C-alpha positions as semicolon CSV with decimal commas, in nm:
position;residue;x (nm);y (nm);z (nm)
1;X;8,465;21,426;8,445
2;X;8,403;21,234;8,127
3;X;8,287;20,871;8,130
4;X;8,594;20,667;8,042
5;X;8,436;20,325;7,982
6;X;8,172;20,424;7,727
7;X;7,814;20,298;7,773
8;X;7,834;20,051;7,486
9;X;7,613;19,812;7,681
10;X;7,325;20,053;7,627
11;X;7,430;20,128;7,269
12;X;7,441;19,757;7,182
13;X;7,105;19,696;7,345
14;X;6,950;19,965;7,128
15;X;7,143;19,923;6,801
16;X;7,341;19,600;6,787
17;X;7,220;19,522;6,435
18;X;7,335;19,866;6,319
19;X;7,708;19,899;6,400
20;X;7,729;20,226;6,209
21;X;7,481;20,383;6,449
22;X;7,696;20,271;6,740
23;X;8,019;20,400;6,585
24;X;7,855;20,733;6,507
25;X;7,857;20,796;6,883
26;X;8,238;20,770;6,897
27;X;8,494;21,040;6,825
28;X;8,642;20,872;6,518
29;X;8,301;20,762;6,398
30;X;8,169;21,114;6,373
31;X;8,433;21,187;6,106
32;X;8,367;20,897;5,867
33;X;8,158;20,617;6,013
34;X;8,173;20,375;5,721
35;X;8,550;20,400;5,675
36;X;8,599;20,351;6,048
37;X;8,381;20,039;6,047
38;X;8,573;19,889;5,756
39;X;8,897;19,955;5,941
40;X;8,773;19,812;6,271
41;X;8,639;19,498;6,105
42;X;8,995;19,422;5,993
43;X;9,101;19,436;6,356
44;X;8,821;19,225;6,496
45;X;8,500;19,425;6,541
46;X;8,184;19,218;6,517
47;X;7,941;19,196;6,231
48;X;7,575;19,150;6,330
49;X;7,517;18,777;6,384
50;X;7,375;18,530;6,637
51;X;7,732;18,463;6,755
52;X;7,785;18,832;6,829
53;X;7,460;18,841;7,026
54;X;7,578;18,546;7,235
55;X;7,904;18,726;7,312
56;X;7,713;19,039;7,410
57;X;7,493;18,838;7,644
58;X;7,801;18,689;7,807
59;X;7,957;19,034;7,843
60;X;7,649;19,147;8,031
61;X;7,642;18,841;8,256
62;X;8,011;18,881;8,342
63;X;7,967;19,255;8,412
64;X;8,253;19,336;8,178
65;X;8,195;19,711;8,194
66;X;8,251;19,718;8,571
67;X;8,564;19,506;8,533
68;X;8,717;19,738;8,274
69;X;8,627;20,045;8,479
70;X;8,853;19,909;8,755
71;X;9,127;19,824;8,506
72;X;9,119;20,171;8,354
73;X;9,149;20,337;8,695
74;X;9,435;20,105;8,793
75;X;9,649;20,173;8,487
76;X;9,566;20,541;8,454
77;X;9,691;20,589;8,809
78;X;9,999;20,367;8,762
79;X;10,109;20,529;8,440
80;X;9,972;20,881;8,495
81;X;9,792;20,841;8,165
82;X;9,521;21,036;7,982
83;X;9,149;20,993;8,035
84;X;9,022;20,858;7,702
85;X;8,695;20,682;7,614
86;X;8,712;20,302;7,588
87;X;8,455;20,119;7,376
88;X;8,385;19,755;7,464
89;X;8,231;19,560;7,175
90;X;8,190;19,194;7,072
91;X;8,456;19,040;6,854
92;X;8,418;18,881;6,514
93;X;8,607;18,560;6,584
94;X;8,747;18,509;6,235
95;X;8,919;18,846;6,216
96;X;9,196;19,034;6,389
97;X;9,573;19,062;6,415
98;X;9,662;18,985;6,775
99;X;9,533;18,638;6,858
100;X;9,486;18,346;6,622
101;X;9,221;18,213;6,860
102;X;9,056;18,557;6,858
103;X;8,982;18,583;7,227
104;X;9,042;18,954;7,210
105;X;9,166;19,234;6,989
106;X;9,188;19,610;7,001
107;X;9,260;19,937;6,825
108;X;9,403;20,249;6,985
109;X;9,380;20,603;6,855
110;X;9,534;20,905;7,025
111;X;9,210;20,993;7,201
112;X;9,009;20,669;7,226
113;X;9,036;20,289;7,245
114;X;8,823;20,016;7,084
115;X;8,835;19,671;7,245
116;X;8,677;19,362;7,086
117;X;8,597;19,081;7,326
118;X;8,453;18,735;7,369
119;X;8,399;18,522;7,676
120;X;8,723;18,399;7,836
121;X;8,777;18,189;8,146
122;X;9,076;18,394;8,260
123;X;9,000;18,766;8,292
124;X;9,372;18,835;8,300
125;X;9,344;18,801;7,921
126;X;9,131;19,115;7,925
127;X;9,382;19,295;8,144
128;X;9,663;19,208;7,901
129;X;9,463;19,352;7,613
130;X;9,376;19,669;7,802
131;X;9,733;19,719;7,924
132;X;9,868;19,687;7,569
133;X;9,622;19,930;7,411
134;X;9,619;20,183;7,694
135;X;9,999;20,181;7,695
136;X;9,980;20,310;7,337
137;X;9,761;20,601;7,451
138;X;9,998;20,693;7,732
139;X;10,299;20,686;7,501
140;X;10,120;20,890;7,232
141;X;10,039;21,155;7,490
142;X;10,401;21,172;7,605
143;X;10,556;21,178;7,257
144;X;10,302;21,434;7,132
145;X;10,376;21,379;6,762
146;X;10,149;21,431;6,466
147;X;10,003;21,112;6,317
148;X;10,172;21,172;5,984
149;X;10,512;21,201;6,152
150;X;10,515;20,853;6,305
151;X;10,777;20,630;6,145
152;X;10,827;20,254;6,124
153;X;11,068;20,285;6,415
154;X;10,797;20,454;6,620
155;X;10,548;20,181;6,528
156;X;10,765;19,885;6,618
157;X;10,869;20,043;6,949
158;X;10,502;20,115;7,030
159;X;10,416;19,748;6,987
160;X;10,724;19,603;7,151
161;X;10,709;19,832;7,453
162;X;10,337;19,780;7,506
163;X;10,374;19,403;7,501
164;X;10,673;19,419;7,733
165;X;10,449;19,609;7,973
166;X;10,202;19,319;7,947
167;X;10,480;19,083;8,049
168;X;10,576;19,303;8,343
169;X;10,226;19,373;8,475
170;X;10,031;19,062;8,376
171;X;10,295;18,791;8,347
172;X;10,476;18,611;8,069
173;X;10,182;18,374;8,024
174;X;9,978;18,657;7,873
175;X;10,217;18,799;7,615
176;X;10,135;18,756;7,246
177;X;10,280;18,465;7,052
178;X;10,467;18,697;6,815
179;X;10,705;18,792;7,099
180;X;10,868;18,448;7,077
181;X;10,805;18,368;6,711
182;X;11,172;18,402;6,612
183;X;11,503;18,308;6,771
184;X;11,714;18,602;6,883
185;X;11,981;18,545;6,616
186;X;11,715;18,513;6,346
187;X;11,548;18,832;6,464
188;X;11,882;19,012;6,461
189;X;11,930;18,912;6,097
190;X;11,575;19,012;6,002
191;X;11,619;19,348;6,173
192;X;11,941;19,425;5,985
193;X;11,807;19,304;5,651
194;X;11,457;19,456;5,641
195;X;11,377;19,680;5,938
196;X;11,689;19,891;5,986
197;X;11,705;20,022;5,625
198;X;11,342;20,138;5,652
199;X;11,320;20,282;6,003
200;X;11,235;20,632;5,879
201;X;10,949;20,546;5,643
202;X;10,611;20,677;5,760
203;X;10,266;20,522;5,775
204;X;10,166;20,651;5,432
205;X;10,428;20,428;5,271
206;X;10,271;20,085;5,192
207;X;10,596;19,922;5,298
208;X;10,534;20,042;5,654
209;X;10,242;19,805;5,715
210;X;10,397;19,527;5,510
211;X;10,699;19,526;5,739
212;X;10,506;19,591;6,059
213;X;10,256;19,310;6,004
214;X;10,469;19,078;5,796
215;X;10,264;19,100;5,479
216;X;10,367;19,008;5,126
217;X;10,681;18,795;5,150
218;X;10,798;18,925;5,488
219;X;10,794;18,702;5,801
220;X;10,463;18,716;5,988
221;X;10,433;19,000;6,242
222;X;10,789;19,104;6,158
223;X;10,771;19,461;6,289
224;X;10,593;19,365;6,609
225;X;10,852;19,099;6,683
226;X;11,134;19,340;6,596
227;X;10,998;19,596;6,840
228;X;10,981;19,343;7,120
229;X;11,334;19,232;7,034
230;X;11,464;19,591;7,068
231;X;11,287;19,650;7,400
232;X;11,399;19,315;7,540
233;X;11,763;19,384;7,446
234;X;11,748;19,728;7,607
235;X;11,586;19,615;7,930
236;X;11,837;19,333;7,969
237;X;12,128;19,573;7,941
238;X;11,981;19,857;8,146
239;X;11,745;19,669;8,381
240;X;11,481;19,935;8,323
241;X;11,115;19,894;8,422
242;X;10,873;19,983;8,145
243;X;10,717;20,272;8,338
244;X;11,043;20,462;8,297
245;X;11,050;20,395;7,924
246;X;10,700;20,505;7,818
247;X;10,807;20,853;7,718
248;X;11,151;20,776;7,578
249;X;11,211;20,870;7,211
250;X;11,204;20,573;6,978
251;X;11,574;20,615;6,890
252;X;11,654;20,538;7,254
253;X;11,569;20,172;7,186
254;X;11,814;20,126;6,900
255;X;12,138;19,941;6,976
256;X;12,352;20,247;6,896
257;X;12,096;20,492;7,031
258;X;12,040;20,675;6,706
259;X;12,117;20,483;6,387
260;X;11,849;20,672;6,195
261;X;12,039;20,996;6,236
262;X;11,718;21,165;6,349
263;X;11,842;21,349;6,655
264;X;11,536;21,571;6,674
265;X;11,293;21,287;6,737
266;X;11,109;21,310;7,067
C-alpha cells in the first residue's frame, strides 16, 4: 500500500533550501518542476527563508505528519475516497487564496494534494483544510471527467460543496470567510448577472478564473461564494447531507436542475 502522507519531513530536512528538488519527488513535479513551483507559490507554498524554517521546526514539534495520517484515514473511510499522496509543506504567509491571515492553504490535483501550513493553536483549522481539499479528490474520482472538460459550473460546485462539508464535519466556526461575504439577495443577483451566462466556459477561458476568484472588476471570490450559495440553497430545500452529494453531477445543484442544457454531464 502506498504511503499517503508523503515523507516531506525527511525531504525538507535534506532539501529545504531547494524546493524544486522537493517537488521533483511528487507526481506533478516530475512533469514540469519549475512551472509547478510557480503555480504553488501563488497558492501559498513557501520560499526558502528563516520564517519557513521556523514553521518547519514547529511542524516537527507538533508531529503534524502523524496528525494528518489520522485525518486522512478518517476521511478516506467516511467518504470511501481514493488513496492519494498528501504533501505537507510550510506556507509563505503573504500568499494564498483561502485565508487572509494565511494560517493554511492547499492545492488539489486529481491524484495528489499539496497542503501549506503554519503553526495554529486550534488543530481543527488543519482538519478543515484537509477536509476541503480531500473532498475535491473524492468528487473528482466520482465524476471521472477529463481536466479540459471541467466547466465554471463544475468549479464553483467543487468549492461550494467542499466548504459545506467543512461546515458539516468541522463546524461553522471553521468555514472560509467567502461563504458569508455576500447577502443572499446580493448573491442571487450576482449569480444571474455574471455566473449563469458563463456556466459552460472551461478552464482554458481566462474568464473562468476571473469569475471564480473575483479578479478584474468582479466581486472578490465570486465563484467560490456562488458555489456555496447553490449548495446551501439545495441542502435547505432537500435536507441532504454532503456525503450523498459528493458524486452528483454539477447540474444537480442548479435551481432548475439543468439550466445549462447539458444533460450529458456526469
